[in-house]
Structure formats: structure tokens, C-alpha cells
N, C-alpha and C positions, 0 to 999 in steps of 0.2 A: 187119415193119418197125416200128421203135420210134417212139413219138410224143415230142414235146418234153416233155410232162408226165411220161411214163414215164421219160425220161432224167433229169429233175429229181429224181423220187422215187428212182431208182437211185443217182444221185450223192450225194444227201443221206444216204441210208441207208448207203452205203459209208463216208461221212465221219463218220457218227454225228451229223449236224446236223439242225436243224429249220427249218421254214418257216412264216411267217404271211403272209396276203394281205389287202391293203386294196384294195377295188374301188369305183369310182364308175360310169363309163359301161358297164363290162362286167357289172355287176349280178349277180355271182356266177358268171360263166362260167369264170373262172380257177380258182376253188375247185372247180367241177364237173369241169373237166378233170383236176385233180390227184386228186380223190377217186374218179374213175373208174378209176384205176390200182390194181390189186391190191397190197396192202401199203403203201398211202399213209399209213396210220396210224402207220407207223414214223417218218415224217418230217414229216407235216403237222399243225401245231398247231391251225389254224383260220383263220377269215377274218372281216372286218368289211366289209359292204357299206354304205358311207356315201354314199348317193345324194344326200341333202340336204346342202347346204353347211354348215349349222351342226353337223351330225354329224361332219364332218371335224375341227372344232375340239373338240367335246365328247368324242368317242370316240377320236380319233387324235392329239390334241394339236397340230393344225396351228395356227399363230399366227393369232389372230383379226384383228390388223391386216393381215397378209398377205392373208387372205381378203377383207377389206373393200377393200383397195387394188387387188388384181389379180383377184379372183374365184377360183373353184375350178379353172379350166383354166389351170394355170401350172406351170412346171418346179419351182419351189421348193415348191409345194403337193404335187406328186407325191413329191418327196424326203422331205418331212415326213410324208406319209402312210405311206411305207414304213418310216421310222424309228419312227413312232408305233405302227404295228401290231406291229412287231418287239418293241418294249418292252412294249406292252399284253398281248401273248399269250406273252411270254417265249420268243421264238424266236431262233435264230442268224441267220436271214435274214428280211428283210421285202421284199415287192414290192408295187407299187401301180400302179393305172391311174386316170387322170382325163382327161377330154376331152369332145368334142362329137360324138356319133354322129348327130345330126340328128333331125328334119328341119330345125330352125331353128338359127341361130347362138346362142351362149350367152356371156355375159360379154364380149361384143365379139369373140369368137373364131369363125371360120368353121367350118362343118361339116367334120369330118375332122381337126381339130386335136386331137392326142392327146399326152399325156406319160405315159411309163412309167418307173418308177424301181425301183431295188434298193438296199437298205441291208443291210450285213452286216459280218462280222468281217474287214474288209480290213486288210492289213498296209500301213500308209502309209510314206512315206519316213522318218519319224522312228521307225518301228518300233512305233508304237502302233496299236491297233485302232480301227475306226470309220470312218464316212464313207458317202457315198451317190453313186450315179450315176443320171443321167436321160437318156432319149432323147426328143427332140422329133420328132414324126411329123406328116406331112401326108398323110392317107390319103384315097383315092378310093373311091367305091362307095356303096351304100345303107347304111342303119343297121346291118343285120345284118353286112354285109361289114366295116364299120369296127370293129364290136365284135369280130368273129372275128380280124381282123388285130391288134387291140390285145392280145388274149390271146396270139397267136403271138409278138408282139414282146416282151411282158414276160417270157415264158418263155425266149425266145432271149437276152434280156439277162441273165437269171439264169444260164442255161447258160454263157454266156461268162465270167461272173464265177466260177462254180464250176470252170470249166476253167482258170482262172488267166490268161485273156487280157485283162488290164487293165494300164493304165499305172501308173507309180509315183505319180502324183498322183490319188488316188481322189476328191478333192473336185471335180475338173474335170468340167464338163458336156460330154457327148458329144452330137452331133447326127447323127441318121440322116436322110438325105434320101429322101423318097418322094413322088413326084408334084410336085416343084418347090417344096417348102417352104423 
């Protein structure tokens, strides 16, 4: 049985495209899943684990005023992280995770609040490339379960985009409901 990470590596390799990962709450788990796949080096450029909020600005070019106003646990922050890592590491696709794994709330957000995002070479309505998508998640479970589900969710989002299951308006924000968020 294939894993989501193996499917990502396979699809990217077939397409001749590359991936970069920006992680916060997952602390490198997304990159670890991807690099566990034999042949990942054909598609995986690298990752940035920006756990500290200021690193999201300095390394991933997330807007400082956005971080100051909303904190690191925010949909727009996730989108900017994905776009920033894509640009910084020179990849076709960028994915990002940010959220609260617990045990305490952060930035006014409850435990289990997670945003995962993807940025890539989307074909928009106007025919130009660019744009990002984000999923807002409300996850249940302990710290480890929230982190693992965040990894699964960001890889699933990327797989949907790679498979072409997206709408014409790539700038739209999608919301996945999990646990009554």
C-alpha cells in the first residue's frame, strides 16, 4: 500500500516538478515523511522548520505586520509560508503547516487549530500561474495526534492539487471541517 508521501514523490517525479516544505507545529515531520520515500531526492528540494515566529518573517518572508496583528496561527500566514519556502528553495511547489499542537493555546487560538497551505504553478482563470490554497482545520487529540494529522492533511492537500482537483479560482480559501471548527 502506498503512503501519501510516496504518492507525492511519485507524482512530482513523473511531472518533473519539485517540492519545498515550510513547517512550524510539525517540526520536520512532513520533510521526514517525504525523505523516507526512496527516490525522494528527485523531487524534494528541502525544508525550513520555522518554529519561532520571527523566523517565519526572516526566512520565509511572511509579512511582519500580519504576524504582529494575527500571530503565527493564521490562514494567510500559512499561505505566505508556502509561497516563501517555494521561492526561497526554488521549487515548483511549496507546502506549509502552522498551528497549535498543545498543550496550551497560542496567539488566542485553541489547541487543535491548524492551517495547512500549498502554493504552486496553478493555472488561474486568467491563464497566469501563481496562487495558493489553505485549509483551516480543527483537530482533536493529543499533541502527537494533532501533529500527525497535520502532516496527513498537508500531503492530502498537495495530492489534490497535483491531481488537478481544484477550482478555477485558486486564490479562494477552502475550509475543511474536522471536529466542528
